[in-house]
C-alpha positions, -999 to +999 in steps of 0.1 A: +166+252-335+161+255-298+129+241-282+107+254-254+090+230-231+063+240-206+071+235-170+050+243-140+026+272-142+030+298-116+002+318-101-004+351-119+013+380-103+004+416-110+040+428-114+075+418-107+092+420-074+128+430-069+147+416-040+162+443-018+179+440+016+145+441+032+127+415+012+109+416-022+096+449-034+071+454-063+089+473-090+083+463-126+056+456-152+057+449-189+046+484-198+016+501-214-006+482-238+000+493-274-017+487-307+000+466-334-009+452-368-011+416-356-014+400-321-002+365-314-007+347-282+013+321-262-001+301-233+019+272-219-011+258-201-028+246-232-025+209-241-015+215-277-005+247-295-030+263-319-028+290-345-016+317-322-050+334-319-063+345-286-088+316-285-063+289-297-028+302-286+006+288-293+020+266-266+056+278-269+076+309-278+094+291-306+061+284-322+053+321-322+088+330-335+086+305-363+051+318-374+067+353-377+097+339-394+075+323-420+063+357-431+098+363-445+098+400-435+064+408-450+050+424-419+017+443-412+017+480-405+024+486-369+043+453-365+035+422-344+031+417-307+035+383-291+015+382-258+028+355-234+005+343-207+017+337-171+037+306-163+071+291-160+086+281-194+115+257-193+139+258-222+164+231-231+188+254-249+184+290-258+154+310-271+173+326-301+162+353-325+182+360-356+179+383-387+151+361-399+131+371-368+135+408-371+111+436-376+117+468-395+114+505-388+078+511-379+070+474-380+087+461-348+083+427-333+073+429-296+075+399-272+059+408-239+043+393-209+006+394-206-006+423-185-008+414-148+009+380-152+043+367-144+062+349-171+094+331-161+118+317-187+142+293-171+172+273-183+174+253-151+172+216-143+143+208-120+150+184-092+125+158-081+122+163-043+123+125-038+159+124-050+172+142-019+185+116+006+199+117+042+237+120+044+257+089+038+279+077+067+312+090+053+297+125+047+283+125+082+318+123+096+328+155+079+298+176+091+307+207+111+306+196+148+282+225+156+256+211+133+235+179+134+242+158+103+205+149+104+197+185+092+217+181+060+207+162+028+225+151-002+218+149-040+236+126-065+241+151-093+260+126-115+228+106-118+211+137-132+235+138-161+248+173-152+279+186-169+295+212-147+301+191-115+336+176-118+360+205-113+364+243-117+370+253-153+398+275-142+417+245-128+437+246-096+443+284-096+420+310-110+404+344-104+371+344-123+364+310-140+340+296-113+319+277-138+303+251-116+265+245-110+244+268-089+216+258-066+184+278-067+156+270-041+122+287-042+137+312-068+166+323-045+202+316-052+216+296-023+249+306-008+279+284-013+294+273+020+322+293+034+344+299+064+343+324+079+306+330+075+296+363+059+289+379+093+318+363+111+349+383+119+377+358+123+410+375+130+405+401+104+387+434+101+355+424+083+330+397+081+335+367+058+373+368+057+403+359+079+439+369+075+472+351+071+498+351+098+528+357+075+543+337+046+561+304+051+575+301+016+565+311-020+533+292-019+526+286+018+513+308+046+509+304+084+475+303+100+490+296+134+514+312+158+547+303+141+544+331+115+562+365+117+538+389+098+545+426+096+515+434+118+527+410+145+493+394+149+496+356+151+463+345+166+451+312+153+417+322+140+413+290+121+409+269+152+395+296+176+360+282+177+370+249+191+359+227+161+395+215+153+391+230+119+427+225+106+427+188+115+392+184+100+403+200+067+435+179+067+415+147+070+392+156+042+421+163+019+436+130+028+403+113+018+406+130-017+382+159-012+393+192-028+398+222-006+400+256-023+409+289-006+402+323-021+428+348-011+443+382-017+477+365-015+496+393-034+472+422-042+441+439-029+422+431-061+414+399-081+415+373-053+429+340-064+410+308-059+437+282-051+436+245-044+453+234-012+481+209-015+486+202+022+480+214+057+508+211+083+492+212+117+526+209+134+538+244+124+503+258+116+508+263+078+489+257+046+505+251+013+488+258-020+492+236-050+502+265-072+524+295-063+506+328-067+521+350-094+550+368-077+550+345-047+532+345-014+528+378+006+515+412-001+534+431-028+537+459-004+557+439+022+594+431+021+608+404+000+624+376+020+662+380+013+676+352-008+643+335-014+640+315-046+613+314-058+608+349-045+582+356-018+574+383+007+572+382+044+535+393+043+518+421+061+495+399+081+465+416+066+462+395+035+426+382+035+414+347+026+385+323+031+375+287+023+346+281-002+325+251-013+333+226+015+309+202+032+329+206+064+318+242+066+281+240+060+268+254+093+239+277+084+205+270+067+207+276+030+244+267+026+255+240+002+286+225-013+294+205-045+318+177-037+338+169-069+350+135-056+315+123-044+296+138-073+271+151-048+255+183-035+254+186+003+227+210+014+213+224+047+177+233+038+158+260+056+127+238+061+114+206+046+132+199+013+101+180+000+081+213+000+108+233-019+111+241-056+147+233-065+164+242-097+200+236-107+217+259-131+240+237-153+237+249-189+262+275-201+237+289-227+221+323-225+184+320-218+175+345-245+198+354-274+195+378-303+221+373-330+220+397-360+185+407-351+169+441-353+137+461-344+127+437-316+114+445-281+115+421-252+094+433-223+084+422-189+099+387-185+117+370-156+149+353-168+167+329-146+185+296-137+214+294-162+252+292-159+255+316-189+241+351-195+205+360-190+200+380-222+227+380-249+227+405-278+252+400-306+255+422-336+220+434-332+204+469-334+173+487-326+166+463-298+146+473-266+151+452-235+128+467-208+109+458-177+127+424-173+140+408-141+172+389-147+183+368-117+200+336-106+223+335-136+259+322-135+276+348-157+261+382-165+226+397-166+224+414-200+252+417-225+253+436-258+283+432-281+288+448-316+254+464-314+240+499-319+208+519-313+198+496-285+178+504-254+183+486-221+157+502-199+141+497-164+154+462-158+162+446-124+194+425-124+206+407-093+221+375-080+244+370-109+277+351-109+294+379-128+285+413-142+252+431-143+250+448-177+278+448-202+283+467-235+313+459-257+324+472-291+294+495-295+302+520-322+336+523-339+366+539-321+387+540-353+362+563-370+346+576-337+312+565-349+288+566-320+266+536-311+236+556-298+230+528-273+214+537-239+214+520-205+188+537-184+168+533-152+181+498-143+185+485-108+216+464-104+227+448-071+242+418-054+260+408-086+294+392-089+287+363-066+314+342-081+335+364-103+340+399-089+329+419-120+312+453-122+276+463-121+278+481-155+307+475-179+314+495-210+344+485-232+358+495-266+328+517-274+318+551-285+287+571-278+270+551-251+246+569-227+243+555-191+218+573-170+194+570-140+207+536-129+210+525-093+239+502-086+248+489-051+261+460-031+287+450-057+320+432-050+341+456-070+333+486-092+297+498-098+306+513-132+337+501-151+345+517-185+377+510-204+389+521-238+360+543-248+352+577-262+323+601-258+305+582-231+279+600-209+273+589-173+247+610-157+220+609-130+233+575-117+232+566-080+258+543-065+264+530-030+282+502-012+308+492-038+340+471-033+324+448-008+349+421-017+379+438-033+399+470-027+419+495-048+389+503-070+363+529-075+326+534-077+334+546-113+366+531-125+386+534-157+423+527-165+453+529-188+443+544-221+457+576-235+431+577-263+400+575-241+390+611-243+356+628-243+339+609-215+315+630-194+305+620-159+280+645-144+250+646-120+260+613-103+256+605-066+281+582-049+276+575-012+283+550+016+314+540-003+340+536+024+360+508+008+365+524-025+374+556-043+346+576-058+359+584-093+391+565-101+411+572-132+438+546-128+473+545-142+477+565-174+440+571-180+433+603-199+405+627-209+378+620-184+356+649-171+339+647-137+317+677-130+286+685-109+286+652-090+280+645-053+305+622-037+299+612-001+317+588+022+344+575-001+380+568+007+395+590-020+366+609-035+388+615-066+418+595-075+432+609-108+462+594-125+471+602-160+466+634-180+437+657-188+414+643-162+393+672-149+371+673-117+352+706-112+321+719-095+316+687-075+303+685-039+326+662-019+314+651+015+329+632+045+357+616+024+393+612+033+410+628+004+408+640-032+440+633-051+460+638-083+489+613-086+518+606-109+532+573-120+566+587-129+583+571-158+581+535-144+563+517-116+579+488-099+557+457-102+583+435-084+620+435-078+626+426-114+596+439-133+585+475-140+556+490-159+566+518-183+543+549-184+562+570-209+562+574-246+575+539-251+547+524-231+517+503-243+495+533-235+514+554-261+511+526-286+474+525-282+472+562-291+495+558-320+474+530-333+446+555-339+467+574-365+460+606-346+480+630-368+455+629-396+418+623-405+390+619-380+413+617-349+431+650-358+397+667-362+387+651-329+416+668-312+403+702-322+368+694-310+382+683-276+403+714-272+373+736-279+349+717-256+372+712-226+396+741-229+428+721-232+459+743-238+481+714-249+483+701-285+465+668-289+481+645-299+516+658-306+524+670-271+512+638-255+536+617-277+565+640-270+588+627-243+597+663-233+560+668-223+564+640-198+531+622-204+538+599-174+528+629-153+493+640-147+497+670-170+465+689-177+446+673-149+426+695-125+407+696-093+391+730-094+360+748-081+347+720-059+330+722-025+349+701+001+327+693+031+345+676+059+372+664+036+407+655+049+428+670+022+436+674-015+468+656-023+490+670-051+517+652-071+553+662-068+557+668-105+537+678-136+516+706-150+484+701-130+459+725-113+444+724-078+426+757-072+395+775-061+381+747-040+360+758-010+365+741+023+336+736+047+347+721+080+316+702+091+285+684+078+263+707+099+278+738+083+269+725+049+232+729+058+221+698+039+183+692+039+185+658+056+220+643+058+209+612+077+184+603+049+210+613+023+191+643+010+221+664+001+203+694-013+218+723+005+210+758+019+247+767+021+256+795-002+292+784-006+281+749-017+256+764-041+282+787-056+301+757-067+271+736-079+244+762-085+216+739-097+223+712-070+189+715-055+170+710-088+194+683-101+195+661-069+159+648-070+164+637-106+193+613-097+187+576-096+158+555-106+127+571-120+091+559-124+081+551-159+059+527-179+080+497-168+093+508-134+060+514-116+076+518-082+110+532-072+126+516-042+137+538-014+173+542-001+162+525+032+149+495+012+182+491-006+204+496+025+215+530+011+217+547+045+246+527+059+280+513+050+285+475+048+318+458+053 
């Protein structure tokens, strides 16, 4: 049984504040007061817990939970509400609710914050400010020459008994297993040190990254002038600021301090975190301990003839950066964990003695529901863990609303194997991984829908360590995703894979793919059985590094209609069959495109991916037994709803139909405003027709383009999307009982592109 221990009590706050680009903005409350059959109270400020009445409240949440559990399901009419008074509640493990803690239909159990008061549930380790010390003499020698060592402090984390301080769980080469402690100061996640700094352009095209100068061998690259990259640029950005960076790093490695570089060594996605083996300052090269899969150098550049192991010459645009190194702490707020020393080195923005410092070290979820049902969890602030904020497993009829989930090492809210759940009006930000994730909701074999809804959530600045999506839906049926605002994410805003009958509507997305490329604001991939997904009334804008809607290799059966897509690279990138885009308004984007994979796609000189009837994608469809039962009936329903002329599923599994082509895919009846072109594939039975072209933004007669009000007075635009002007104001976040104020696009940075 987990325990809950009272920490410091915060001053009451009337509502919750959501951090946007321009500071903290008041957004959430715990909702309207409701009448229930029994009211219990929790107040962490009392010396000893009482009987749970208003006059003698419980001291901890587990005391309230256990009192409800003791009723053994005999609940009063109207259920039970647990009112939690303002304060910061520190837990040593997880606050867990199981089947024994469930309500029933009409007798729900409600946990909620007290009206007008802030309740923080934290899994962090509090740091006594007296434990911070000036830097030791050896550490002082490693401080960036542009910073006074006297401004930095150190903390011996081994003496605190922390667990995740000795190495990365992913070892010496990984993409997403970050897994080390996080530092939170005054409720803000502090940035891990990096070079280049986020706003610093160092030999590349965007802040926070530099580029290689060509490959030296299968696991080495040049940073200096000896390289021969395809782009011809050999400027030594590493040493350009005069701090002798290469020599400083080399000396630190020699002293036993780990140096890790995160790089797009081969691809534009899933950057690899790689431990450095050595630095050669004579020829200006860096050698990684492990060879990246496929060898060094962009997969789009030429292989070096005769190389063994194989590597490529490199385009010279492969991006990389250094992370988590004392040597590169040069801005207030930056910190690094040194595995060898067992210490945090930190550059505080002020007097460390006056700061509230928490360390996230525990991998547990802060709140977990396992096999629970008919429970609401309303108006809490969840923070300071290396795990998930709120974790639902095999639970149903759960409402998670009005909560703020922040400063968590993995994801904000996750729901697996659940159904009939509501995730509503939450703010999720500063996570190490994803924002909200749904997995195995419903049953794909029987096409049983989950009736789970994700609505009115604000998700941003997630994926700080692992570049995951804002909202993830996998292996599910019948999930409804609506009115969410997702922005400032490293990869996709919405990622959905292996699903049926999803609905994405009225969502707003901007500034995606801030770390990675070759992705989309809405992204799905590689499943011939993923039919029946509708994406309508969504607004994508300021999305210059990503595609808008991206149906990647061998996706099938997605329907994109009545959306507004502004400022994307490829507004539509449709691979695979029966993907239909119609009646959309596409604005100021480079292209819209249908693409074929042909029968095979070369992964390397010796490896190809099959996209025909012998592919893994065809196997996935065959696994559904589509020639009989529910899936055969489903085929008839799909044909009737979407007007397919092909026979599902027999045509698709027929090699003569050529399913590797984008057969049945369409880009039709769209309004293209200042769009470069519509690119068609060379082969296949596809349709590109009846799209109206409007040459300029001004000709489209938008209400206020600079403020992203894309209602229009243009008759041609409205002929393609007749109810645009009534639909557009309904898109994005909406005010409700929990979301008492909706942030503006200016407050979220939604009027400009970043990176």
